[in-house]
C-alpha positions in Angstrom: 16.8 -21.8 11.2 13.2 -20.6 11.1 10.4 -22.9 10.3 6.7 -22.2 9.5 4.1 -24.6 10.8 0.4 -24.8 10.9 -1.1 -23.6 14.2 -3.6 -26.5 14.0 -0.9 -29.1 14.6 -0.7 -30.6 18.0 2.0 -29.0 20.2 3.3 -32.4 21.3 4.1 -33.3 17.7 5.8 -29.9 17.1 7.9 -30.3 20.3 9.0 -33.8 19.1 9.8 -32.4 15.6 11.7 -29.3 16.9 12.9 -30.3 20.4 15.4 -27.4 20.8 13.3 -24.7 19.1 11.3 -21.8 20.5 7.7 -22.1 19.2 5.9 -18.7 18.7 2.3 -18.2 17.8 1.9 -15.4 15.2 -1.9 -15.7 14.9 -4.4 -13.2 16.2 -5.1 -15.6 19.0 -1.4 -15.9 20.0 0.2 -14.3 23.0 0.0 -10.5 23.4 3.5 -9.9 22.1 3.6 -12.1 19.0 0.1 -11.6 17.9 1.2 -8.2 16.8 2.5 -9.9 13.6 -1.0 -10.9 12.7 -2.4 -8.9 9.8 -5.6 -8.4 11.9 -3.6 -6.6 14.7 -4.7 -2.9 15.1 -1.4 -1.1 15.0 -3.2 2.0 13.6 -1.9 4.8 11.3 -1.2 2.4 8.5 -1.2 4.3 5.2 -3.7 2.9 2.6 -1.7 2.3 -0.6 -2.4 4.7 -3.5 -4.5 6.9 -1.3 -3.1 10.1 0.4 -4.7 10.9 3.7 -6.3 7.5 4.4 -5.0 5.3 7.2 -6.1 1.9 8.6 -5.9 0.2 11.9 -4.7 -3.2 10.4 -3.2 -4.7 7.3 -6.3 -7.0 7.0 -8.5 -3.9 7.2 -6.7 -2.4 4.1 -6.9 -5.8 2.3 -10.6 -6.3 2.9 -11.5 -2.6 2.6 -10.1 -2.3 -0.9 -11.6 -5.6 -2.1 -14.3 -5.2 -4.8 -17.1 -7.8 -5.3 -19.7 -8.3 -8.0 -22.4 -6.9 -5.7 -20.3 -4.5 -3.5 -17.5 -2.0 -4.0 -14.8 -1.1 -1.5 -15.7 -0.7 2.2 -13.6 1.9 3.9 -15.3 1.1 7.3 -12.9 -1.9 7.4 -10.0 0.5 7.8 -11.2 1.6 11.2 -11.8 -1.8 12.8 -9.6 -2.1 15.9 -10.9 -5.2 17.7 -9.8 -7.8 15.1 -13.4 -8.8 14.5 -15.7 -8.7 11.5 -13.0 -7.6 9.2 -13.4 -10.3 6.5 -15.8 -9.8 3.6 -17.2 -13.0 2.1 -18.2 -14.0 -1.4 -21.3 -15.7 0.0 -22.6 -12.2 1.0 -21.1 -10.0 -1.7 -20.8 -12.2 -4.8 -17.5 -13.1 -6.5 -14.4 -11.0 -6.0 -13.6 -8.8 -9.0 -10.3 -7.5 -7.7 -8.9 -4.9 -5.4 -9.3 -1.2 -6.1 -6.0 0.6 -6.6 -6.7 3.1 -3.9 -9.9 4.5 -2.4 -10.5 6.8 -5.4 -8.8 4.6 -8.1 -10.6 3.4 -11.1 -8.2 0.5 -11.8 -9.0 -3.0 -10.3 -5.9 -5.1 -9.6 -6.0 -8.8 -10.1 -5.1 -11.1 -7.2 -1.4 -11.4 -8.0 -0.9 -7.6 -8.4 -3.0 -6.8 -5.4 -1.0 -9.2 -3.3 2.2 -7.5 -4.3 1.0 -3.8 -4.5 -1.4 -3.8 -1.6 -0.9 -6.7 0.9 2.9 -7.0 0.7 3.4 -3.3 0.6 1.2 -2.7 3.6 2.6 -5.6 5.6 6.2 -4.5 4.9 5.3 -1.0 6.1 4.0 -2.4 9.4 7.2 -4.4 9.8 9.4 -1.4 9.1 7.4 1.2 11.2 5.6 -0.7 13.9 7.5 -3.9 14.8 11.2 -3.1 14.7 11.9 -3.8 18.4 10.1 -7.1 18.2 12.0 -8.0 15.0 15.3 -7.3 16.7 14.3 -9.6 19.5 13.4 -12.3 17.0 16.6 -11.8 15.2 18.6 -12.3 18.4 16.6 -15.4 19.3 17.0 -16.9 15.8 20.8 -16.5 16.0 20.8 -18.5 19.2 18.1 -21.2 18.6 15.8 -22.5 15.9 12.4 -20.8 15.8 9.0 -22.2 14.8 6.4 -19.6 13.8 2.8 -20.8 14.0 0.3 -19.5 11.4 -3.0 -20.8 10.0 -1.5 -20.5 6.5 1.9 -22.0 5.6 2.3 -20.9 2.0 5.6 -18.9 1.9 5.7 -18.6 -1.9 4.5 -15.1 -2.9 3.8 -16.4 -6.5 1.6 -19.3 -5.4 -1.8 -17.8 -5.7 -3.6 -21.1 -5.0 -3.2 -20.7 -1.3 -3.4 -17.7 1.0 0.0 -16.3 2.0 1.5 -16.9 5.4 2.3 -13.7 7.2 4.7 -15.7 9.4 6.5 -16.7 6.2 6.9 -13.0 5.4 8.4 -12.4 8.8 10.8 -15.3 8.2 11.9 -13.8 4.8 12.3 -10.4 6.4 14.6 -11.8 9.1 16.6 -13.9 6.7 17.2 -10.9 4.5 18.6 -9.0 7.6 20.7 -12.0 8.7 21.2 -14.6 5.9 23.2 -16.8 8.3 19.9 -17.7 10.1 18.9 -19.9 7.1 22.3 -21.6 7.2 22.6 -22.0 10.9 21.7 -25.7 11.2 23.8 -26.9 8.4 26.8 -24.6 8.9 26.8 -23.5 12.5 30.3 -22.0 12.4 29.1 -19.1 10.2 27.5 -17.5 13.3 30.5 -17.6 15.6 
């Protein structure tokens, strides 16, 4: 099985809770290999949704770049950030969020729910499909052998729960379980894998 846990938890507690599991840090401060799953990671050449000819370095760059505030419109400079720093845009500096622009030149503002599905999820899925396939295959092989624990700062895996930010590690879990549904059943029905 695959579990999502908060990175802030003490490692001793996680090891006690999951004694046989492999624990992997999917945050931007994780190890070189697995931090590639962070939305801040600069994969490059990521298409900006609803905008032909525009590309971003990271998923977070797309998300923050298309965000519209009371006092500031989109910021396409966020698309080009490749050091994982200074990507976020705050309400303290820019006023309340009005929505996300549907493309660089779009006139429509998407609400949080629609932006999550049409911008964030679409962009993150593109990265999984086009930039992380070899690493996903490795995770799939590991998950079929042992339990995995993915660490993330966010643990909300419910796409419809808008009260909390979405866990990108949870999206990776969903992706892998769709490829190999037996992963989710492994612990309760181990014979399905052999």
